[in-house]
PDB file of N, CA, C and O in Angstrom:
ATOM      1  N   MET A   1      97.836  53.216 111.703  1.00  0.00           N
ATOM      2  CA  MET A   1      97.586  54.496 112.309  1.00  0.00           C
ATOM      3  C   MET A   1      98.043  55.568 111.337  1.00  0.00           C
ATOM      4  O   MET A   1      99.142  55.477 110.790  1.00  0.00           O
ATOM      5  N   LEU A   2      97.228  56.568 111.116  1.00  0.00           N
ATOM      6  CA  LEU A   2      97.536  57.680 110.232  1.00  0.00           C
ATOM      7  C   LEU A   2      97.509  58.945 111.066  1.00  0.00           C
ATOM      8  O   LEU A   2      96.551  59.188 111.801  1.00  0.00           O
ATOM      9  N   SER A   3      98.555  59.754 110.957  1.00  0.00           N
ATOM     10  CA  SER A   3      98.640  60.963 111.766  1.00  0.00           C
ATOM     11  C   SER A   3      99.020  62.139 110.889  1.00  0.00           C
ATOM     12  O   SER A   3      99.937  62.035 110.074  1.00  0.00           O
ATOM     13  N   LEU A   4      98.328  63.258 111.047  1.00  0.00           N
ATOM     14  CA  LEU A   4      98.633  64.476 110.322  1.00  0.00           C
ATOM     15  C   LEU A   4      99.292  65.445 111.292  1.00  0.00           C
ATOM     16  O   LEU A   4      98.780  65.682 112.386  1.00  0.00           O
ATOM     17  N   GLN A   5     100.421  66.002 110.893  1.00  0.00           N
ATOM     18  CA  GLN A   5     101.158  66.978 111.687  1.00  0.00           C
ATOM     19  C   GLN A   5     101.533  66.446 113.065  1.00  0.00           C
ATOM     20  O   GLN A   5     101.340  67.119 114.077  1.00  0.00           O
ATOM     21  N   GLU A   6     102.057  65.263 113.090  1.00  0.00           N
ATOM     22  CA  GLU A   6     102.519  64.703 114.362  1.00  0.00           C
ATOM     23  C   GLU A   6     103.669  65.524 114.914  1.00  0.00           C
ATOM     24  O   GLU A   6     103.823  65.661 116.128  1.00  0.00           O
ATOM     25  N   HIS A   7     104.474  66.067 114.014  1.00  0.00           N
ATOM     26  CA  HIS A   7     105.614  66.877 114.411  1.00  0.00           C
ATOM     27  C   HIS A   7     105.465  68.254 113.772  1.00  0.00           C
ATOM     28  O   HIS A   7     105.248  68.364 112.565  1.00  0.00           O
ATOM     29  N   ALA A   8     105.579  69.279 114.564  1.00  0.00           N
ATOM     30  CA  ALA A   8     105.322  70.641 114.106  1.00  0.00           C
ATOM     31  C   ALA A   8     106.211  71.066 112.940  1.00  0.00           C
ATOM     32  O   ALA A   8     105.791  71.879 112.116  1.00  0.00           O
ATOM     33  N   ASP A   9     107.432  70.532 112.855  1.00  0.00           N
ATOM     34  CA  ASP A   9     108.342  70.939 111.795  1.00  0.00           C
ATOM     35  C   ASP A   9     108.155  70.143 110.500  1.00  0.00           C
ATOM     36  O   ASP A   9     108.940  70.298 109.564  1.00  0.00           O
ATOM     37  N   ASN A  10     107.135  69.302 110.439  1.00  0.00           N
ATOM     38  CA  ASN A  10     106.918  68.464 109.270  1.00  0.00           C
ATOM     39  C   ASN A  10     105.534  68.736 108.694  1.00  0.00           C
ATOM     40  O   ASN A  10     104.536  68.709 109.414  1.00  0.00           O
ATOM     41  N   LYS A  11     105.482  69.000 107.379  1.00  0.00           N
ATOM     42  CA  LYS A  11     104.190  69.283 106.756  1.00  0.00           C
ATOM     43  C   LYS A  11     103.491  68.035 106.225  1.00  0.00           C
ATOM     44  O   LYS A  11     102.341  68.113 105.792  1.00  0.00           O
ATOM     45  N   GLY A  12     104.156  66.905 106.251  1.00  0.00           N
ATOM     46  CA  GLY A  12     103.587  65.674 105.716  1.00  0.00           C
ATOM     47  C   GLY A  12     102.779  64.897 106.742  1.00  0.00           C
ATOM     48  O   GLY A  12     102.496  65.380 107.839  1.00  0.00           O
ATOM     49  N   ILE A  13     102.421  63.701 106.362  1.00  0.00           N
ATOM     50  CA  ILE A  13     101.680  62.811 107.254  1.00  0.00           C
ATOM     51  C   ILE A  13     102.610  61.710 107.752  1.00  0.00           C
ATOM     52  O   ILE A  13     103.666  61.464 107.168  1.00  0.00           O
ATOM     53  N   TRP A  14     102.212  61.058 108.826  1.00  0.00           N
ATOM     54  CA  TRP A  14     102.914  59.893 109.357  1.00  0.00           C
ATOM     55  C   TRP A  14     101.954  58.725 109.264  1.00  0.00           C
ATOM     56  O   TRP A  14     100.810  58.808 109.711  1.00  0.00           O
ATOM     57  N   LEU A  15     102.426  57.643 108.684  1.00  0.00           N
ATOM     58  CA  LEU A  15     101.623  56.432 108.561  1.00  0.00           C
ATOM     59  C   LEU A  15     102.367  55.315 109.272  1.00  0.00           C
ATOM     60  O   LEU A  15     103.555  55.099 109.031  1.00  0.00           O
ATOM     61  N   TYR A  16     101.666  54.608 110.146  1.00  0.00           N
ATOM     62  CA  TYR A  16     102.275  53.494 110.863  1.00  0.00           C
ATOM     63  C   TYR A  16     101.683  52.191 110.354  1.00  0.00           C
ATOM     64  O   TYR A  16     100.464  52.036 110.286  1.00  0.00           O
ATOM     65  N   LEU A  17     102.551  51.261 110.001  1.00  0.00           N
ATOM     66  CA  LEU A  17     102.135  49.948 109.522  1.00  0.00           C
ATOM     67  C   LEU A  17     102.671  48.906 110.489  1.00  0.00           C
ATOM     68  O   LEU A  17     103.882  48.780 110.675  1.00  0.00           O
ATOM     69  N   ASP A  18     101.767  48.163 111.101  1.00  0.00           N
ATOM     70  CA  ASP A  18     102.130  47.115 112.058  1.00  0.00           C
ATOM     71  C   ASP A  18     102.072  45.781 111.337  1.00  0.00           C
ATOM     72  O   ASP A  18     100.993  45.310 110.978  1.00  0.00           O
ATOM     73  N   LEU A  19     103.242  45.166 111.123  1.00  0.00           N
ATOM     74  CA  LEU A  19     103.295  43.882 110.426  1.00  0.00           C
ATOM     75  C   LEU A  19     102.851  42.754 111.345  1.00  0.00           C
ATOM     76  O   LEU A  19     103.120  42.781 112.546  1.00  0.00           O
ATOM     77  N   SER A  20     102.184  41.784 110.790  1.00  0.00           N
ATOM     78  CA  SER A  20     101.708  40.664 111.598  1.00  0.00           C
ATOM     79  C   SER A  20     102.526  39.396 111.360  1.00  0.00           C
ATOM     80  O   SER A  20     102.219  38.342 111.917  1.00  0.00           O
ATOM     81  N   GLY A  21     103.560  39.497 110.540  1.00  0.00           N
ATOM     82  CA  GLY A  21     104.382  38.327 110.229  1.00  0.00           C
ATOM     83  C   GLY A  21     105.473  38.119 111.262  1.00  0.00           C
ATOM     84  O   GLY A  21     105.224  38.103 112.467  1.00  0.00           O
ATOM     85  N   ASN A  22     106.690  37.959 110.760  1.00  0.00           N
ATOM     86  CA  ASN A  22     107.825  37.756 111.656  1.00  0.00           C
ATOM     87  C   ASN A  22     108.937  38.745 111.293  1.00  0.00           C
ATOM     88  O   ASN A  22     108.794  39.538 110.363  1.00  0.00           O
ATOM     89  N   MET A  23     110.035  38.687 112.031  1.00  0.00           N
ATOM     90  CA  MET A  23     111.126  39.628 111.834  1.00  0.00           C
ATOM     91  C   MET A  23     111.694  39.566 110.421  1.00  0.00           C
ATOM     92  O   MET A  23     112.202  40.567 109.916  1.00  0.00           O
ATOM     93  N   THR A  24     111.616  38.413 109.784  1.00  0.00           N
ATOM     94  CA  THR A  24     112.094  38.261 108.411  1.00  0.00           C
ATOM     95  C   THR A  24     111.319  39.170 107.469  1.00  0.00           C
ATOM     96  O   THR A  24     111.893  39.727 106.534  1.00  0.00           O
ATOM     97  N   ASP A  25     110.012  39.325 107.706  1.00  0.00           N
ATOM     98  CA  ASP A  25     109.195  40.194 106.866  1.00  0.00           C
ATOM     99  C   ASP A  25     109.689  41.641 106.919  1.00  0.00           C
ATOM    100  O   ASP A  25     109.770  42.310 105.890  1.00  0.00           O
ATOM    101  N   LEU A  26     110.016  42.115 108.109  1.00  0.00           N
ATOM    102  CA  LEU A  26     110.522  43.482 108.264  1.00  0.00           C
ATOM    103  C   LEU A  26     111.881  43.618 107.584  1.00  0.00           C
ATOM    104  O   LEU A  26     112.142  44.624 106.925  1.00  0.00           O
ATOM    105  N   GLU A  27     112.730  42.644 107.732  1.00  0.00           N
ATOM    106  CA  GLU A  27     114.058  42.689 107.109  1.00  0.00           C
ATOM    107  C   GLU A  27     113.938  42.672 105.584  1.00  0.00           C
ATOM    108  O   GLU A  27     114.669  43.393 104.905  1.00  0.00           O
ATOM    109  N   LEU A  28     113.034  41.866 105.037  1.00  0.00           N
ATOM    110  CA  LEU A  28     112.838  41.836 103.585  1.00  0.00           C
ATOM    111  C   LEU A  28     112.321  43.173 103.069  1.00  0.00           C
ATOM    112  O   LEU A  28     112.756  43.649 102.021  1.00  0.00           O
ATOM    113  N   LEU A  29     111.402  43.772 103.799  1.00  0.00           N
ATOM    114  CA  LEU A  29     110.872  45.075 103.412  1.00  0.00           C
ATOM    115  C   LEU A  29     111.978  46.130 103.463  1.00  0.00           C
ATOM    116  O   LEU A  29     112.092  46.958 102.559  1.00  0.00           O
ATOM    117  N   TYR A  30     112.782  46.100 104.510  1.00  0.00           N
ATOM    118  CA  TYR A  30     113.905  47.025 104.637  1.00  0.00           C
ATOM    119  C   TYR A  30     114.871  46.870 103.454  1.00  0.00           C
ATOM    120  O   TYR A  30     115.298  47.865 102.867  1.00  0.00           O
ATOM    121  N   GLN A  31     115.211  45.635 103.108  1.00  0.00           N
ATOM    122  CA  GLN A  31     116.127  45.395 101.991  1.00  0.00           C
ATOM    123  C   GLN A  31     115.527  45.879 100.668  1.00  0.00           C
ATOM    124  O   GLN A  31     116.248  46.397  99.814  1.00  0.00           O
ATOM    125  N   GLU A  32     114.234  45.716 100.499  1.00  0.00           N
ATOM    126  CA  GLU A  32     113.557  46.184  99.282  1.00  0.00           C
ATOM    127  C   GLU A  32     113.606  47.709  99.187  1.00  0.00           C
ATOM    128  O   GLU A  32     113.893  48.257  98.123  1.00  0.00           O
ATOM    129  N   PHE A  33     113.328  48.389 100.294  1.00  0.00           N
ATOM    130  CA  PHE A  33     113.425  49.852 100.313  1.00  0.00           C
ATOM    131  C   PHE A  33     114.855  50.288 100.011  1.00  0.00           C
ATOM    132  O   PHE A  33     115.079  51.194  99.208  1.00  0.00           O
ATOM    133  N   LYS A  34     115.809  49.646 100.652  1.00  0.00           N
ATOM    134  CA  LYS A  34     117.220  49.986 100.479  1.00  0.00           C
ATOM    135  C   LYS A  34     117.668  49.783  99.025  1.00  0.00           C
ATOM    136  O   LYS A  34     118.369  50.623  98.461  1.00  0.00           O
ATOM    137  N   LYS A  35     117.260  48.670  98.435  1.00  0.00           N
ATOM    138  CA  LYS A  35     117.616  48.358  97.047  1.00  0.00           C
ATOM    139  C   LYS A  35     117.064  49.416  96.081  1.00  0.00           C
ATOM    140  O   LYS A  35     117.670  49.699  95.047  1.00  0.00           O
ATOM    141  N   ASN A  36     115.920  49.989  96.426  1.00  0.00           N
ATOM    142  CA  ASN A  36     115.281  50.983  95.556  1.00  0.00           C
ATOM    143  C   ASN A  36     115.604  52.420  95.962  1.00  0.00           C
ATOM    144  O   ASN A  36     114.915  53.359  95.565  1.00  0.00           O
ATOM    145  N   ASN A  37     116.667  52.575  96.760  1.00  0.00           N
ATOM    146  CA  ASN A  37     117.172  53.896  97.157  1.00  0.00           C
ATOM    147  C   ASN A  37     116.155  54.756  97.899  1.00  0.00           C
ATOM    148  O   ASN A  37     116.127  55.975  97.730  1.00  0.00           O
ATOM    149  N   ALA A  38     115.333  54.132  98.708  1.00  0.00           N
ATOM    150  CA  ALA A  38     114.396  54.888  99.544  1.00  0.00           C
ATOM    151  C   ALA A  38     115.187  55.675 100.583  1.00  0.00           C
ATOM    152  O   ALA A  38     116.295  55.284 100.951  1.00  0.00           O
ATOM    153  N   LEU A  39     114.627  56.766 101.047  1.00  0.00           N
ATOM    154  CA  LEU A  39     115.266  57.562 102.090  1.00  0.00           C
ATOM    155  C   LEU A  39     114.943  56.921 103.440  1.00  0.00           C
ATOM    156  O   LEU A  39     113.892  57.178 104.027  1.00  0.00           O
ATOM    157  N   ILE A  40     115.843  56.102 103.911  1.00  0.00           N
ATOM    158  CA  ILE A  40     115.647  55.405 105.180  1.00  0.00           C
ATOM    159  C   ILE A  40     116.169  56.308 106.287  1.00  0.00           C
ATOM    160  O   ILE A  40     117.375  56.513 106.427  1.00  0.00           O
ATOM    161  N   VAL A  41     115.254  56.836 107.059  1.00  0.00           N
ATOM    162  CA  VAL A  41     115.604  57.738 108.151  1.00  0.00           C
ATOM    163  C   VAL A  41     116.164  56.950 109.325  1.00  0.00           C
ATOM    164  O   VAL A  41     117.082  57.395 110.015  1.00  0.00           O
ATOM    165  N   GLU A  42     115.595  55.779 109.533  1.00  0.00           N
ATOM    166  CA  GLU A  42     116.001  54.935 110.665  1.00  0.00           C
ATOM    167  C   GLU A  42     115.854  53.473 110.256  1.00  0.00           C
ATOM    168  O   GLU A  42     114.742  53.025 109.979  1.00  0.00           O
ATOM    169  N   PRO A  43     116.952  52.721 110.214  1.00  0.00           N
ATOM    170  CA  PRO A  43     116.841  51.300 109.873  1.00  0.00           C
ATOM    171  C   PRO A  43     116.133  50.541 110.999  1.00  0.00           C
ATOM    172  O   PRO A  43     115.959  51.082 112.091  1.00  0.00           O
ATOM    173  N   PRO A  44     115.726  49.307 110.748  1.00  0.00           N
ATOM    174  CA  PRO A  44     115.048  48.538 111.797  1.00  0.00           C
ATOM    175  C   PRO A  44     115.885  48.474 113.078  1.00  0.00           C
ATOM    176  O   PRO A  44     117.069  48.141 113.049  1.00  0.00           O
ATOM    177  N   ASN A  45     115.249  48.796 114.182  1.00  0.00           N
ATOM    178  CA  ASN A  45     115.916  48.699 115.478  1.00  0.00           C
ATOM    179  C   ASN A  45     114.886  48.468 116.565  1.00  0.00           C
ATOM    180  O   ASN A  45     113.720  48.840 116.433  1.00  0.00           O
ATOM    181  N   ASP A  46     115.339  47.848 117.636  1.00  0.00           N
ATOM    182  CA  ASP A  46     114.454  47.509 118.755  1.00  0.00           C
ATOM    183  C   ASP A  46     114.124  48.747 119.580  1.00  0.00           C
ATOM    184  O   ASP A  46     115.000  49.554 119.891  1.00  0.00           O
ATOM    185  N   LYS A  47     112.870  48.881 119.922  1.00  0.00           N
ATOM    186  CA  LYS A  47     112.386  50.007 120.719  1.00  0.00           C
ATOM    187  C   LYS A  47     112.037  49.537 122.125  1.00  0.00           C
ATOM    188  O   LYS A  47     111.748  48.358 122.330  1.00  0.00           O
ATOM    189  N   PRO A  48     112.061  50.450 123.099  1.00  0.00           N
ATOM    190  CA  PRO A  48     111.730  50.083 124.482  1.00  0.00           C
ATOM    191  C   PRO A  48     110.287  49.597 124.647  1.00  0.00           C
ATOM    192  O   PRO A  48     109.958  48.930 125.628  1.00  0.00           O
ATOM    193  N   TRP A  49     109.434  49.936 123.683  1.00  0.00           N
ATOM    194  CA  TRP A  49     108.021  49.538 123.782  1.00  0.00           C
ATOM    195  C   TRP A  49     107.782  48.180 123.126  1.00  0.00           C
ATOM    196  O   TRP A  49     106.665  47.881 122.703  1.00  0.00           O
ATOM    197  N   HIS A  50     108.836  47.352 123.039  1.00  0.00           N
ATOM    198  CA  HIS A  50     108.768  45.962 122.570  1.00  0.00           C
ATOM    199  C   HIS A  50     108.354  45.834 121.109  1.00  0.00           C
ATOM    200  O   HIS A  50     107.603  44.935 120.731  1.00  0.00           O
ATOM    201  N   MET A  51     108.867  46.763 120.296  1.00  0.00           N
ATOM    202  CA  MET A  51     108.657  46.711 118.855  1.00  0.00           C
ATOM    203  C   MET A  51     110.008  46.869 118.167  1.00  0.00           C
ATOM    204  O   MET A  51     110.915  47.504 118.705  1.00  0.00           O
ATOM    205  N   CYS A  52     110.136  46.294 116.985  1.00  0.00           N
ATOM    206  CA  CYS A  52     111.254  46.585 116.111  1.00  0.00           C
ATOM    207  C   CYS A  52     110.656  47.415 114.983  1.00  0.00           C
ATOM    208  O   CYS A  52     109.713  46.983 114.320  1.00  0.00           O
ATOM    209  N   GLU A  53     111.206  48.609 114.765  1.00  0.00           N
ATOM    210  CA  GLU A  53     110.612  49.534 113.812  1.00  0.00           C
ATOM    211  C   GLU A  53     111.668  50.159 112.915  1.00  0.00           C
ATOM    212  O   GLU A  53     112.839  50.268 113.281  1.00  0.00           O
ATOM    213  N   MET A  54     111.220  50.569 111.723  1.00  0.00           N
ATOM    214  CA  MET A  54     112.060  51.362 110.825  1.00  0.00           C
ATOM    215  C   MET A  54     111.248  52.564 110.368  1.00  0.00           C
ATOM    216  O   MET A  54     110.018  52.555 110.426  1.00  0.00           O
ATOM    217  N   LEU A  55     111.946  53.600 109.914  1.00  0.00           N
ATOM    218  CA  LEU A  55     111.295  54.838 109.493  1.00  0.00           C
ATOM    219  C   LEU A  55     111.815  55.221 108.116  1.00  0.00           C
ATOM    220  O   LEU A  55     113.024  55.294 107.898  1.00  0.00           O
ATOM    221  N   VAL A  56     110.886  55.467 107.180  1.00  0.00           N
ATOM    222  CA  VAL A  56     111.212  55.810 105.805  1.00  0.00           C
ATOM    223  C   VAL A  56     110.474  57.094 105.450  1.00  0.00           C
ATOM    224  O   VAL A  56     109.329  57.295 105.856  1.00  0.00           O
ATOM    225  N   LYS A  57     111.139  57.964 104.687  1.00  0.00           N
ATOM    226  CA  LYS A  57     110.540  59.235 104.272  1.00  0.00           C
ATOM    227  C   LYS A  57     110.398  59.246 102.754  1.00  0.00           C
ATOM    228  O   LYS A  57     111.279  58.770 102.039  1.00  0.00           O
ATOM    229  N   ASP A  58     109.283  59.794 102.265  1.00  0.00           N
ATOM    230  CA  ASP A  58     109.111  59.883 100.814  1.00  0.00           C
ATOM    231  C   ASP A  58     109.453  61.300 100.329  1.00  0.00           C
ATOM    232  O   ASP A  58     109.803  62.167 101.129  1.00  0.00           O
ATOM    233  N   LEU A  59     109.350  61.522  99.033  1.00  0.00           N
ATOM    234  CA  LEU A  59     109.732  62.803  98.438  1.00  0.00           C
ATOM    235  C   LEU A  59     108.789  63.950  98.790  1.00  0.00           C
ATOM    236  O   LEU A  59     109.130  65.114  98.579  1.00  0.00           O
ATOM    237  N   ASP A  60     107.607  63.638  99.325  1.00  0.00           N
ATOM    238  CA  ASP A  60     106.638  64.664  99.720  1.00  0.00           C
ATOM    239  C   ASP A  60     106.664  64.932 101.218  1.00  0.00           C
ATOM    240  O   ASP A  60     105.723  65.512 101.759  1.00  0.00           O
ATOM    241  N   ASP A  61     107.724  64.521 101.889  1.00  0.00           N
ATOM    242  CA  ASP A  61     107.881  64.717 103.337  1.00  0.00           C
ATOM    243  C   ASP A  61     106.880  63.924 104.176  1.00  0.00           C
ATOM    244  O   ASP A  61     106.556  64.322 105.295  1.00  0.00           O
ATOM    245  N   ASN A  62     106.396  62.821 103.650  1.00  0.00           N
ATOM    246  CA  ASN A  62     105.562  61.909 104.421  1.00  0.00           C
ATOM    247  C   ASN A  62     106.459  60.826 105.005  1.00  0.00           C
ATOM    248  O   ASN A  62     107.470  60.459 104.408  1.00  0.00           O
ATOM    249  N   PHE A  63     106.086  60.318 106.168  1.00  0.00           N
ATOM    250  CA  PHE A  63     106.869  59.300 106.840  1.00  0.00           C
ATOM    251  C   PHE A  63     106.076  58.006 106.955  1.00  0.00           C
ATOM    252  O   PHE A  63     104.874  58.025 107.220  1.00  0.00           O
ATOM    253  N   LEU A  64     106.747  56.901 106.757  1.00  0.00           N
ATOM    254  CA  LEU A  64     106.173  55.578 106.951  1.00  0.00           C
ATOM    255  C   LEU A  64     106.997  54.880 108.021  1.00  0.00           C
ATOM    256  O   LEU A  64     108.182  54.607 107.828  1.00  0.00           O
ATOM    257  N   ARG A  65     106.357  54.595 109.153  1.00  0.00           N
ATOM    258  CA  ARG A  65     107.009  53.829 110.217  1.00  0.00           C
ATOM    259  C   ARG A  65     106.415  52.424 110.160  1.00  0.00           C
ATOM    260  O   ARG A  65     105.200  52.239 110.238  1.00  0.00           O
ATOM    261  N   VAL A  66     107.300  51.445 110.022  1.00  0.00           N
ATOM    262  CA  VAL A  66     106.875  50.054 109.912  1.00  0.00           C
ATOM    263  C   VAL A  66     107.453  49.295 111.101  1.00  0.00           C
ATOM    264  O   VAL A  66     108.643  49.399 111.399  1.00  0.00           O
ATOM    265  N   GLY A  67     106.603  48.536 111.770  1.00  0.00           N
ATOM    266  CA  GLY A  67     107.065  47.818 112.946  1.00  0.00           C
ATOM    267  C   GLY A  67     106.474  46.433 113.071  1.00  0.00           C
ATOM    268  O   GLY A  67     105.486  46.074 112.430  1.00  0.00           O
ATOM    269  N   ILE A  68     107.132  45.675 113.931  1.00  0.00           N
ATOM    270  CA  ILE A  68     106.676  44.330 114.236  1.00  0.00           C
ATOM    271  C   ILE A  68     106.936  44.076 115.717  1.00  0.00           C
ATOM    272  O   ILE A  68     107.987  44.465 116.227  1.00  0.00           O
ATOM    273  N   PRO A  69     106.009  43.437 116.415  1.00  0.00           N
ATOM    274  CA  PRO A  69     106.220  43.188 117.846  1.00  0.00           C
ATOM    275  C   PRO A  69     107.420  42.282 118.092  1.00  0.00           C
ATOM    276  O   PRO A  69     107.655  41.321 117.359  1.00  0.00           O
ATOM    277  N   LEU A  70     108.166  42.605 119.130  1.00  0.00           N
ATOM    278  CA  LEU A  70     109.266  41.756 119.565  1.00  0.00           C
ATOM    279  C   LEU A  70     108.724  40.688 120.501  1.00  0.00           C
ATOM    280  O   LEU A  70     107.808  40.938 121.284  1.00  0.00           O
ATOM    281  N   GLU A  71     109.287  39.523 120.412  1.00  0.00           N
ATOM    282  CA  GLU A  71     108.917  38.479 121.369  1.00  0.00           C
ATOM    283  C   GLU A  71     109.574  38.782 122.689  1.00  0.00           C
ATOM    284  O   GLU A  71     110.770  39.069 122.746  1.00  0.00           O
ATOM    285  N   HIS A  72     108.791  38.720 123.759  1.00  0.00           N
ATOM    286  CA  HIS A  72     109.373  38.968 125.092  1.00  0.00           C
ATOM    287  C   HIS A  72     108.794  38.039 126.118  1.00  0.00           C
ATOM    288  O   HIS A  72     109.166  38.104 127.289  1.00  0.00           O
TER     289      HIS A  72
END
């Protein structure tokens, strides 16, 4: 999902990436971002909508939200 101006105070875009693997894939991606000093706005955490998601911001004020469905 790609969204422009999802939040009025942000001039960048929001991109959502839904992983189809398992929780390990999200953790590996998080560790890779962390190792490369990415601006992690929100580390992976469980959401009420049955997803585990993380939020990363780039230098151009764009946001990447990456998630994976939780087993329920």
